[in-house]
C-alpha positions, 0 to 999 in steps of 0.5 A: 251167652245168657239172655241176660248177658245178650241184653246188656251187650245189645242195650246196655246194662243201665237199669232205667233203660226204657222207652220215653213217654213221647216214644210210647205215645207215638207208637200207640198213636201209629197203632191206632192209625194203622187199624190197631195193628202195627207191622211189629205186631204182625212180625211178632205173630209170624214168629209165633209170638202172641199178644204183641200189643201187650209186648210192644212197646215196652214200658219199662226196663223189665218190659224190655227184657221180657220182649228181648227174651221172648224173641230170642227164645223164639223158634224163628231163624236168627235173621228174623231175630235180629231183624226185630231187635233192630226194630226195637233199637230204632224205637219208631218214633216216625213209623212211616218213614222207617217203612221204607227200609226194605232191609228192615222189614222184608214182609208184607210189602203191599200192606206197607205200600198201602199204608204209605199211600193212606197216610203220607201227606197228600201233597207229597207222594214221594214216600209211597213211590220211593217204597214201590220202586225200591221194594217192588211190591206185587200189587196183588189186591185191587185196593193196593193198586188203586191206592197206588195208582192214585198216588202216581197220578198225583205226582205225574200224570203221564208217568201214571198213564204208562204205568197203566199200560204195563199192568196187562189189558184188564188192569190197564183199562180199569187204571185208564178209567181211574186216571180219567176220573182222577183229573175230573174229580179235582176241584176247579183251579190251575192244578185241575186245568193243568193236568186236564191239558195233560190228559187230553195230549196223552199219546193214546193208541186206537184202543185207548182213544175208544176207551176214552171216548166211550168212557165219557160219553156213554160209560160211568164217566158221563157224570163226571163234571166236564166229561163233554168239554174233555171230549171236544178239547180231545178233538180239538188237540187231535186236530179234528176241528170239524168234529169239534164244532159238531159236538160243541153244539151240545155245549151251547151257552156253557161257561166252564172255568171262565171259558164260553163254549159259544164263542170257542165253537164259533171260532173253530167254526170259522176256522174250519170254514178257512181250511 
């Protein structure tokens, strides 16, 4: 079958068939958001087609035919050509949503995940999480790993904690510190209070317990807002009341999120005395 016939069989023979203005606008917008390189651009380059940004999106029926001709005459395997043609058929008015279709874009999984982490709504991490658990990208770079882990923390702090445990000793330590930092970096309010409560009740093992205390009392975490308060509350959560009373003496006169530490320390001291 000739290229023209193949084109008509797929796209139809309507001579005015072309991308709508809104679709052209959306694609260019996403190209700017993705630092001037769409994943479709990368795919074209991967099959040996240069000047991707000039070919896609096609602005007329003739441009569409030229792009189709370049794809079908490339030396790439048929399944790659079919994927590219299918990509065009989808038109991509909602590029970030379509990135979760692993059968459509099987390559560049880390780059796709990083883009989802950056551009998905901050209040909703379901898109990057869904992509990760359906495709299992390698998380080969620290940039991608950290971006994904922050999204995991936003979605579920405890699940993020268990995820960090599965990443090996070095990455586990780095991610655990990132998790602690994430909780303290949030602005004050009910969300932060809820996450802080979840943090101090995590089932830490001996090594994690030591890392937790060292990070907040001696390491980079000492400058975090409420670091000492978290240490004291962790001791209370563990039932170490006497240690909490002693440690609370350093917080004299402070009032954090409506809690006066002098009053709390005195209540703890009385409770420890009774015990």
